[in-house]
C-alpha positions as a Markdown table, in Angstrom:
| # | Residue | x | y | z |
|---|---|---|---|---|
| 1 | Unk | 0.0 | 0.0 | 0.0 |
| 2 | Unk | 1.3 | 3.4 | -0.8 |
| 3 | Unk | 1.8 | 5.7 | 2.1 |
| 4 | Unk | -0.8 | 8.4 | 2.7 |
| 5 | Unk | 0.1 | 11.8 | 1.3 |
| 6 | Unk | 0.7 | 14.6 | 3.7 |
| 7 | Unk | -2.9 | 15.9 | 3.0 |
| 8 | Unk | -4.4 | 12.4 | 3.5 |
| 9 | Unk | -2.5 | 12.1 | 6.8 |
| 10 | Unk | -3.7 | 15.5 | 7.9 |
| 11 | Unk | -7.3 | 14.4 | 7.1 |
| 12 | Unk | -6.9 | 11.2 | 9.2 |
| 13 | Unk | -5.3 | 13.3 | 12.0 |
| 14 | Unk | -8.2 | 15.8 | 11.9 |
| 15 | Unk | -10.7 | 13.0 | 12.1 |
| 16 | Unk | -9.0 | 11.6 | 15.3 |
| 17 | Unk | -8.7 | 15.1 | 16.9 |
| 18 | Unk | -12.3 | 16.1 | 16.0 |
| 19 | Unk | -13.6 | 13.1 | 18.0 |
| 20 | Unk | -12.0 | 14.4 | 21.3 |
| 21 | Unk | -14.6 | 15.9 | 23.7 |
| 22 | Unk | -13.8 | 19.6 | 24.2 |
| 23 | Unk | -13.4 | 19.4 | 28.0 |
| 24 | Unk | -10.2 | 17.3 | 27.4 |
| 25 | Unk | -8.8 | 20.1 | 25.4 |
| 26 | Unk | -9.1 | 22.7 | 28.1 |
| 27 | Unk | -6.0 | 25.0 | 28.1 |
| 28 | Unk | -4.5 | 23.4 | 25.0 |
| 29 | Unk | -4.1 | 27.0 | 23.8 |
| 30 | Unk | -2.0 | 26.2 | 20.7 |
| 31 | Unk | -4.1 | 23.3 | 19.6 |
| 32 | Unk | -2.8 | 20.6 | 17.3 |
| 33 | Unk | 0.0 | 21.2 | 14.8 |
| 34 | Unk | 1.3 | 19.1 | 12.0 |
| 35 | Unk | 4.8 | 19.3 | 10.5 |
| 36 | Unk | 6.0 | 17.5 | 7.4 |
| 37 | Unk | 9.5 | 16.7 | 8.7 |
| 38 | Unk | 10.5 | 13.8 | 10.9 |
| 39 | Unk | 12.0 | 14.2 | 14.4 |
| 40 | Unk | 14.4 | 11.8 | 16.0 |
| 41 | Unk | 16.1 | 11.5 | 19.4 |
| 42 | Unk | 19.0 | 9.0 | 19.1 |
| 43 | Unk | 17.5 | 6.1 | 17.2 |
| 44 | Unk | 13.9 | 6.8 | 18.2 |
| 45 | Unk | 11.4 | 8.6 | 15.9 |
| 46 | Unk | 9.2 | 11.1 | 17.7 |
| 47 | Unk | 5.7 | 10.8 | 16.3 |
| 48 | Unk | 4.2 | 13.6 | 18.4 |
| 49 | Unk | 5.1 | 15.7 | 21.3 |
| 50 | Unk | 3.3 | 17.8 | 23.9 |
| 51 | Unk | 4.9 | 21.2 | 24.4 |
| 52 | Unk | 4.4 | 23.7 | 27.1 |
| 53 | Unk | 6.0 | 27.1 | 26.4 |
| 54 | Unk | 5.7 | 30.3 | 28.4 |
| 55 | Unk | 5.2 | 32.4 | 25.3 |
| 56 | Unk | 3.3 | 30.0 | 23.0 |
| 57 | Unk | 1.2 | 28.1 | 25.5 |
| 58 | Unk | 0.4 | 24.4 | 25.4 |
| 59 | Unk | 0.2 | 22.6 | 22.1 |
| 60 | Unk | 0.8 | 19.2 | 20.4 |
| 61 | Unk | 2.9 | 18.7 | 17.4 |
| 62 | Unk | 2.8 | 15.6 | 15.1 |
| 63 | Unk | 5.6 | 14.7 | 12.7 |
| 64 | Unk | 4.4 | 13.3 | 9.4 |
| 65 | Unk | 7.9 | 12.3 | 8.4 |
| 66 | Unk | 8.4 | 10.2 | 11.5 |
| 67 | Unk | 5.1 | 8.3 | 10.7 |
| 68 | Unk | 6.4 | 7.7 | 7.2 |
| 69 | Unk | 9.7 | 6.4 | 8.5 |
| 70 | Unk | 8.0 | 3.9 | 10.7 |
| 71 | Unk | 4.9 | 3.0 | 8.8 |
| 72 | Unk | 5.6 | 3.6 | 5.1 |
| 73 | Unk | 4.6 | 0.1 | 4.0 |
| 74 | Unk | 1.8 | -0.5 | 6.4 |
| 75 | Unk | -1.9 | -0.5 | 5.7 |
| 76 | Unk | -4.2 | 2.5 | 6.1 |
| 77 | Unk | -5.7 | 0.8 | 9.1 |
| 78 | Unk | -2.3 | 0.6 | 10.8 |
| 79 | Unk | -1.7 | 4.3 | 10.1 |
| 80 | Unk | -5.1 | 5.2 | 11.6 |
| 81 | Unk | -4.4 | 3.1 | 14.7 |
| 82 | Unk | -1.0 | 4.7 | 15.2 |
| 83 | Unk | -2.5 | 8.2 | 14.7 |
| 84 | Unk | -5.1 | 7.5 | 17.4 |
| 85 | Unk | -2.6 | 6.0 | 19.8 |
| 86 | Unk | -0.3 | 9.0 | 19.3 |
| 87 | Unk | -3.2 | 11.5 | 19.8 |
| 88 | Unk | -4.2 | 9.7 | 23.0 |
| 89 | Unk | -0.6 | 9.6 | 24.2 |
| 90 | Unk | -0.1 | 13.3 | 23.8 |
| 91 | Unk | -3.5 | 14.2 | 25.3 |
| 92 | Unk | -2.5 | 12.1 | 28.3 |
| 93 | Unk | 0.6 | 14.3 | 28.7 |
| 94 | Unk | -1.6 | 17.4 | 28.5 |
| 95 | Unk | -4.1 | 16.1 | 31.1 |
| 96 | Unk | -1.3 | 15.0 | 33.4 |
| 97 | Unk | 0.3 | 18.4 | 33.1 |
| 98 | Unk | -3.0 | 20.1 | 34.0 |
| 99 | Unk | -3.2 | 17.8 | 37.1 |
| 100 | Unk | 0.3 | 18.4 | 38.1 |
| 101 | Unk | 1.3 | 14.8 | 37.4 |
| 102 | Unk | 4.3 | 13.4 | 35.4 |
| 103 | Unk | 3.6 | 9.7 | 35.5 |
| 104 | Unk | 3.8 | 9.2 | 31.7 |
| 105 | Unk | 6.9 | 11.3 | 31.4 |
| 106 | Unk | 8.6 | 9.4 | 34.1 |
| 107 | Unk | 7.7 | 6.1 | 32.5 |
| 108 | Unk | 9.1 | 7.3 | 29.2 |
| 109 | Unk | 12.4 | 8.3 | 30.8 |
| 110 | Unk | 12.7 | 4.9 | 32.4 |
| 111 | Unk | 12.0 | 3.1 | 29.1 |
| 112 | Unk | 14.6 | 5.3 | 27.4 |
| 113 | Unk | 17.2 | 4.7 | 30.1 |
| 114 | Unk | 16.6 | 0.9 | 29.9 |
| 115 | Unk | 16.9 | 0.9 | 26.1 |
| 116 | Unk | 20.1 | 2.9 | 26.2 |
| 117 | Unk | 21.7 | 0.5 | 28.7 |
| 118 | Unk | 20.9 | -2.6 | 26.6 |
């Protein structure tokens, strides 16, 4: 299967985001953003990230290029599932931030440390 174009990906992402009840988006002042590039940290592709910035507010960025690098030959259903998982993951960061929690961020750091030691 051919990978979704940037516009097709954006439409799938919009569909996932539009299904989120508004009360979960409280204080997500910068909303959702999509970039064409990929983002990596060491050997790991970053599909999305939650950002808190004193000037820009809180927002979520998705990296189309990272999805392409990981899913290029996968089915559309696989792409949709990964988009939904990434949206949920980033919303969890946002909700934990609002609640003053860092459970997900701590777990990610532990996973990264374990991967780097092996």
